[in-house]
C-alpha positions in Angstrom: 12.7 -8.1 -9.5 10.2 -9.8 -7.3 8.3 -7.6 -4.8 7.3 -8.3 -1.3 5.7 -6.3 1.5 7.1 -5.9 5.0 6.2 -4.0 8.2 8.4 -1.2 9.7 9.2 -3.6 12.5 10.9 -6.0 10.1 13.4 -3.3 9.0 16.4 -3.1 11.3 20.1 -1.9 10.9 20.3 -1.9 7.1 18.7 -5.4 7.1 15.1 -6.6 6.6 13.7 -9.8 8.0 11.1 -11.5 5.8 8.6 -13.7 7.7 5.4 -15.5 7.2 4.1 -17.0 3.9 6.6 -15.1 1.9 9.4 -17.2 3.3 8.0 -20.4 1.7 7.2 -18.5 -1.5 10.8 -17.2 -1.8 12.4 -20.5 -0.8 10.3 -23.2 -2.3 8.2 -21.6 -5.0 10.6 -19.1 -6.5 13.7 -21.1 -5.3 15.6 -17.9 -4.7 19.1 -18.1 -3.3 21.6 -15.8 -1.6 22.8 -12.9 -3.7 19.5 -12.5 -5.7 17.8 -9.1 -5.5 14.3 -8.3 -4.5 12.2 -5.2 -3.9 10.8 -4.9 -0.3 8.1 -2.4 0.3 7.0 -1.0 3.7 3.4 -0.5 2.4 3.7 3.2 3.2 5.4 4.5 0.1 9.0 3.4 0.5 10.8 0.7 -1.6 14.0 -1.0 -0.5 16.2 -2.6 -3.2 17.7 -5.6 -1.3 20.0 -8.6 -1.8 19.1 -11.8 -0.1 21.7 -12.6 2.5 20.2 -15.6 4.3 17.5 -18.0 3.0 17.7 -20.8 5.6 15.8 -21.0 8.8 12.4 -19.7 9.8 12.9 -16.3 8.1 14.8 -14.8 5.1 17.2 -12.0 5.7 18.0 -9.3 3.1 20.6 -6.6 3.0 19.4 -3.1 2.0 21.2 -1.8 -1.0 19.0 1.2 -1.8 16.1 3.1 -0.3 13.8 5.2 -2.5 10.2 6.5 -2.7 7.9 4.2 -4.6 7.4 5.2 -8.2 3.9 3.5 -8.5 2.0 6.0 -6.3 0.0 9.0 -7.5 1.0 12.4 -6.2 -2.7 13.1 -5.3 -4.7 11.2 -2.7 -7.8 9.7 -4.3 -10.5 8.6 -1.9 -13.6 6.7 -3.1 -16.8 7.1 -1.1 -18.8 4.1 -2.3 -22.5 3.8 -1.6 -22.9 0.2 -0.3 -23.9 -2.0 -3.3 -25.7 -5.4 -3.2 -24.1 -8.8 -2.8 -20.4 -9.0 -3.3 -20.0 -6.1 -5.7 -18.0 -4.2 -3.0 -15.2 -6.8 -3.3 -14.8 -6.1 -7.0 -15.0 -2.3 -6.4 -12.3 -2.4 -3.8 -10.0 -4.6 -6.0 -10.3 -2.4 -9.0 -10.2 0.9 -7.1 -6.9 -0.2 -5.6 -5.5 -1.1 -9.1 -6.6 2.4 -10.3 -4.7 4.2 -7.6 -7.2 4.9 -4.9 -5.6 5.6 -1.5 -8.7 4.8 0.5 -12.1 3.3 -0.1 -14.9 4.3 2.3 -18.2 2.3 2.3 -21.2 4.6 2.8 -24.9 4.0 3.8 -27.2 6.2 1.7 -31.0 6.5 1.4 -31.1 4.0 -1.4 -28.8 1.5 0.1 -30.5 -1.9 0.1 -28.0 -4.1 1.9 -28.4 -4.3 5.6 -25.4 -4.0 7.9 -25.0 -6.3 10.8 -22.8 -4.8 13.5 -21.8 -8.2 14.7 -20.5 -9.1 11.2 -19.1 -5.8 10.2 -15.6 -6.3 11.6 -15.2 -9.6 9.8 -16.4 -8.0 6.6 -14.0 -5.1 7.0 -11.1 -7.6 7.5 -12.0 -9.4 4.3 -12.2 -6.1 2.4 -8.8 -5.0 3.7 -7.3 -8.4 2.7 -8.7 -7.8 -0.8 -7.1 -4.4 -0.9 -3.8 -5.8 0.2 -3.9 -8.5 -2.4 -4.7 -6.0 -5.2 -1.9 -3.7 -4.0 0.6 -6.5 -4.3 -0.7 -7.5 -7.7 -0.5 -4.0 -9.1 2.9 -3.3 -7.3 1.5 -0.4 -5.2 3.9 1.4 -2.9 1.2 1.9 -0.4 -1.5 -0.5 0.8 -4.8 1.4 0.6 -7.1 1.3 3.6 -10.8 0.3 3.6 -12.5 2.5 6.1 -15.3 1.6 8.4 -18.9 1.9 7.0 -20.0 5.5 7.4 -23.5 7.1 7.6 -24.2 9.8 4.9 -23.8 12.5 7.5 -20.4 11.1 8.6 -19.3 10.8 4.9 -20.1 14.5 4.3 -18.1 15.5 7.3 -15.1 13.4 6.3 -15.3 14.7 2.7 -14.6 18.2 4.0 -11.0 17.1 4.8 -10.2 17.0 1.0 -9.2 19.7 -1.4 -11.7 18.8 -4.0 -14.8 16.6 -4.0 -17.1 15.4 -6.7 -20.4 13.6 -6.6 -21.4 11.4 -9.6 -25.0 12.2 -10.4 -26.9 10.7 -13.4 -29.0 13.9 -13.7 -26.1 16.2 -14.0 -25.8 17.5 -17.5 -22.8 18.3 -19.7 -19.3 17.0 -19.6 -17.6 20.4 -19.4 -18.0 20.7 -15.6 -16.4 17.2 -15.2 -13.5 18.1 -17.5 -12.9 21.4 -15.6 -13.1 19.5 -12.2 -10.5 17.0 -13.4 -8.2 19.7 -14.7 -8.1 21.6 -11.5 -8.3 18.8 -9.0 -5.4 16.7 -10.3 -3.0 19.4 -9.0 -4.4 19.2 -5.5 -3.2 17.0 -2.7 -6.5 15.1 -2.2 -9.7 14.4 -4.1 -12.9 12.7 -2.8 -15.3 11.0 -5.2 -18.8 10.1 -4.0 -20.6 7.2 -5.8 -24.1 6.1 -5.1 -25.4 2.5 -4.7 -27.8 0.9 -7.1 -30.4 3.5 -7.9 -28.0 6.4 -7.3 -28.4 9.3 -4.9 -31.6 11.0 -4.0 -31.8 14.7 -5.0 -31.7 15.8 -1.3 -28.4 13.9 -0.9 -26.9 15.6 -3.9 -28.0 19.0 -2.6 -26.4 18.2 0.8 -23.2 17.1 -0.8 -23.1 20.3 -2.9 -23.7 22.4 0.3 -20.8 20.6 1.9 -18.5 21.6 -1.1 -18.8 18.8 -3.6 -19.4 19.4 -7.3 -22.0 17.6 -9.4 -20.2 15.5 -12.0 -21.6 13.8 -15.1 -20.0 10.8 -16.9 -22.0 11.2 -20.1 -25.4 10.5 -21.5 -25.5 6.8 -20.5 -26.5 5.5 -17.1 -23.6 3.5 -15.6 -23.8 0.8 -12.9 -22.5 1.8 -9.5 -19.2 -0.2 -10.0 -18.7 1.1 -13.5 -19.2 4.8 -12.5 -16.5 4.6 -9.8 -14.0 2.8 -12.1 -14.7 5.4 -14.9 -14.0 8.4 -12.7 -10.9 6.9 -11.0 -9.6 5.9 -14.4 -10.1 9.4 -15.7 -8.3 11.0 -12.7 -5.5 8.4 -12.8 -4.8 9.0 -16.5 -5.0 12.8 -16.1 -2.6 12.7 -13.2 -0.1 10.4 -15.0 -0.2 12.6 -18.1 0.5 15.7 -16.1 3.7 14.1 -14.8 5.1 13.8 -18.4 
């Protein structure tokens, strides 16, 4: 069944009103008609199995047949704290992090961050990043639309990190994979996990020490040095696979 996203305001009295660009897509691209079934998601973890009841006019009306929790969401909240990379790498990181199950992506300014932030342009940049997250959520049929948080300072990131059950900081000078394996094994049974990834050049030693003092664990991803985008993808992939396997 085709899948579309709606807001809670569009759900009323066992009916859902579909508005905006999806109307044209349903009517003129997919050429769907009354009686056909679709999945409508509220973007907050609930799916509605619906039957199209009205396809004419400015909106499309669907009758709710069944309401259920989305089956595409992980039971653990994965939050990626991403050191701000150069150029448009952040867009790729957001897209793939959403596909891999991240619930939130938080950009962070670290000591080795090269890119300069312009307060006047930050809001527009955040809007673009959120649009990328929403697009990736739709493509991967997520039950929730992950949020891209505002750009945090390192101090703010450490404070926010303390809200989660487990936190790991990816550090190229960490040695041995056993601590990483042990971290994954225990963390996947928690409610929330925070993963800190540095920008190009990684973290400075003092930042790693500060993160450890705040409760994070040093994590290695092996003997090779990974790019900032690859490191995050690798850790999220490992956590996602481990969580999914624990469900079986």
